[in-house]
C-alpha positions as CSV (number, residue, x, y, z in Angstrom):
1,M,0.0,0.0,0.0
2,A,1.5,3.3,-1.0
3,T,0.4,6.9,-1.1
4,T,1.1,9.2,-4.0
5,H,-0.1,12.8,-4.3
6,G,-2.6,12.1,-1.5
7,A,-4.2,9.1,-3.3
8,R,-4.3,5.7,-1.7
9,H,-3.4,2.7,-3.9
10,T,-4.1,-0.9,-2.8
11,V,-2.8,-4.1,-4.2
12,P,-5.7,-6.2,-5.6
13,W,-6.1,-9.6,-4.1
14,W,-3.4,-8.9,-1.6
15,R,-4.9,-11.2,1.0
16,W,-4.2,-14.2,-1.3
17,R,-0.7,-13.2,-2.3
18,D,2.4,-14.6,-0.6
19,N,3.0,-11.9,2.0
20,P,4.7,-12.3,5.3
21,L,2.5,-9.5,6.7
22,C,-0.7,-11.3,5.7
23,R,-2.2,-13.2,8.7
24,R,-4.7,-16.0,8.7
25,S,-7.3,-13.5,9.9
26,D,-6.7,-11.5,6.8
27,V,-7.4,-14.6,4.6
28,A,-10.4,-15.5,6.8
29,E,-11.8,-12.0,6.4
30,A,-11.4,-12.2,2.6
31,W,-13.2,-15.5,2.4
32,L,-15.9,-14.1,4.8
33,L,-16.5,-11.2,2.4
34,I,-17.0,-13.6,-0.6
35,A,-19.2,-16.0,1.4
36,T,-21.3,-13.1,2.7
37,A,-21.9,-11.8,-0.8
38,V,-22.7,-15.2,-2.2
39,L,-25.0,-16.1,0.6
40,A,-26.8,-12.8,0.4
41,L,-27.5,-13.3,-3.2
42,V,-28.5,-17.0,-3.0
43,L,-30.5,-16.9,0.2
44,S,-32.3,-13.6,-0.6
45,G,-33.2,-15.0,-4.1
46,F,-34.6,-18.2,-2.6
47,A,-36.5,-16.3,0.1
48,G,-37.9,-13.8,-2.4
49,L,-39.2,-16.5,-4.7
50,A,-40.6,-18.5,-1.7
51,A,-42.4,-15.4,-0.4
52,A,-43.8,-14.6,-3.9
53,G,-45.0,-18.2,-4.2
54,A,-46.6,-18.2,-0.8
55,V,-48.5,-14.9,-1.5
56,G,-49.6,-16.2,-4.9
57,A,-50.8,-19.5,-3.3
58,S,-52.6,-17.5,-0.5
59,L,-54.4,-15.4,-3.1
60,D,-55.4,-18.4,-5.1
61,D,-56.7,-20.1,-1.9
62,R,-58.6,-16.9,-1.0
63,R,-60.2,-16.8,-4.5
64,A,-61.1,-20.4,-4.2
65,R,-62.9,-19.9,-0.9
66,T,-64.7,-16.7,-2.0
67,S,-68.0,-16.9,-3.8
68,T,-69.9,-14.2,-5.7
69,V,-73.6,-13.9,-4.9
70,P,-76.3,-11.4,-6.1
71,A,-77.5,-8.9,-3.5
72,V,-80.0,-6.0,-3.4
73,L,-79.1,-2.6,-2.1
74,V,-81.3,-1.5,0.8
75,E,-80.2,2.1,0.8
76,N,-78.9,4.7,-1.7
77,A,-75.2,4.5,-1.9
78,R,-74.8,8.3,-1.6
79,D,-76.8,8.2,1.7
80,A,-74.7,5.5,3.3
81,A,-73.4,6.9,6.6
82,P,-70.1,7.5,6.6
83,A,-69.2,6.0,3.2
84,P,-65.4,5.8,2.8
85,V,-64.0,5.4,-0.7
86,S,-62.7,1.9,-1.2
87,E,-59.0,1.1,-0.9
88,N,-58.5,0.2,-4.5
89,G,-59.5,3.7,-5.6
90,D,-62.4,2.6,-7.9
91,G,-64.8,5.0,-6.3
92,G,-66.8,2.4,-4.4
93,V,-68.5,3.0,-1.1
94,W,-69.8,0.8,1.7
95,A,-73.6,0.5,1.9
96,E,-76.2,-1.9,3.4
97,V,-77.1,-4.9,1.1
98,R,-79.4,-7.9,1.5
99,W,-78.6,-11.3,0.0
100,T,-79.8,-14.9,0.2
101,A,-77.2,-17.6,1.1
102,S,-77.0,-20.9,-0.6
103,D,-79.0,-22.5,2.3
104,G,-81.8,-20.1,1.7
105,S,-81.2,-18.0,4.7
106,R,-81.4,-14.2,4.3
107,H,-78.6,-11.9,5.4
108,T,-77.9,-8.2,5.5
109,G,-74.5,-6.4,5.8
110,R,-72.4,-3.7,4.5
111,A,-70.6,-4.3,1.2
112,E,-68.7,-2.3,-1.3
113,V,-70.9,-1.0,-4.1
114,P,-70.6,1.6,-6.9
115,A,-71.1,5.1,-5.5
116,D,-74.0,5.9,-7.9
117,S,-76.0,2.8,-6.9
118,E,-79.6,3.4,-5.7
119,K,-81.9,1.5,-3.3
120,G,-83.2,-1.7,-5.0
121,D,-80.3,-2.0,-7.4
122,Q,-78.9,-5.5,-7.8
123,V,-75.2,-5.7,-7.0
124,T,-72.7,-8.5,-6.7
125,V,-71.0,-9.2,-3.3
126,H,-68.4,-11.7,-2.1
127,T,-68.9,-14.2,0.7
128,D,-66.6,-16.7,2.3
129,G,-67.2,-20.4,3.0
130,D,-69.4,-19.5,6.1
131,G,-71.5,-17.1,4.1
132,R,-70.0,-13.9,5.6
133,L,-69.4,-10.8,3.5
134,V,-65.7,-10.4,2.5
135,S,-63.9,-8.0,0.3
136,A,-63.2,-9.1,-3.3
137,P,-59.9,-10.9,-3.6
138,P,-57.3,-9.1,-5.7
139,E,-57.0,-10.3,-9.3
140,G,-55.1,-9.4,-12.4
141,A,-52.6,-6.5,-12.1
142,E,-53.4,-5.9,-8.4
143,A,-52.7,-9.5,-7.5
144,H,-49.5,-9.5,-9.6
145,F,-48.3,-6.3,-7.9
146,Q,-48.8,-7.9,-4.4
147,I,-46.9,-11.0,-5.4
148,V,-44.0,-9.1,-6.9
149,M,-43.8,-6.6,-4.0
150,S,-43.8,-9.3,-1.4
151,G,-41.0,-11.1,-3.3
152,I,-38.9,-7.9,-3.6
153,T,-39.4,-6.9,0.0
154,V,-38.4,-10.3,1.3
155,F,-35.4,-10.4,-1.1
156,F,-34.0,-7.1,0.3
157,V,-34.8,-7.9,3.9
158,T,-33.1,-11.3,3.7
159,G,-30.1,-9.9,1.9
160,G,-29.8,-7.1,4.4
161,M,-29.9,-9.5,7.3
162,V,-27.1,-11.7,5.7
163,L,-25.0,-8.7,5.0
164,L,-25.5,-7.4,8.6
165,C,-24.4,-10.8,10.0
166,G,-21.3,-10.7,7.7
167,W,-20.5,-7.2,8.9
168,I,-20.7,-8.3,12.5
169,A,-18.5,-11.3,11.9
170,R,-16.0,-9.1,10.0
171,A,-15.9,-6.6,12.9
172,R,-15.2,-9.4,15.4
173,L,-12.3,-10.6,13.2
174,R,-10.9,-7.1,13.1
175,L,-11.1,-6.7,16.8
176,R,-9.3,-10.1,17.2
177,R,-6.6,-8.9,14.8
178,L,-6.1,-5.7,16.8
179,D,-5.8,-7.7,20.0
180,L,-3.2,-10.0,18.4
181,W,-1.3,-6.9,17.2
182,E,-1.3,-5.4,20.6
183,A,-0.1,-8.6,22.2
184,E,2.8,-8.9,19.7
185,W,3.6,-5.2,20.2
186,R,4.0,-5.8,23.9
187,Q,6.6,-8.4,23.2
188,V,8.5,-6.4,20.6
189,E,8.3,-2.9,22.2
190,P,11.0,-3.5,24.9
191,S,13.7,-4.6,22.5
192,W,12.6,-1.9,20.0
193,R,12.8,0.8,22.7
194,R,16.3,-0.4,23.8
195,R,17.4,-0.2,20.2
196,M,16.1,3.3,19.8
197,T,17.5,4.6,23.0
198,G,20.8,2.7,22.7
């Protein structure tokens, strides 16, 4: 390592070269850096794919357990008290509806309906296996977005955790190297000091 005009130059792959100043901890640190990078890529890739697959399977299962049934609006959508806009931004509001379950029983509840719907209009609602109202499962671009985002999120979280563990291990190696240097300096210092003062 030399300094010229204030610039620092390093010898590439110096930890693998035959160098009397290179310690086993230097080689271990170099291999740790490579292993950390490889593990971060491999594990985060597998974790991201697994997360995306799990979310996709969960959405498929949710769609399989959701049924669409016809319902009748029992109030004007614009009169629904407080009627929040739906999360997917399609302008829907929550209003009271009435529907008949597959066993013939009648039910009422609040479901998302078009904002311009009026009392008596027929709308389509979604129910689960127990006949309870549920929100429509995401499909198409919305489902694809959720799958992709879950995979990307898990990819970066897993990679970050692996890199953090590698950084901690590298810091411990550096501390151990400093301790070894200090111990060796204690052995060399007396003779070096005698030589300097003699």
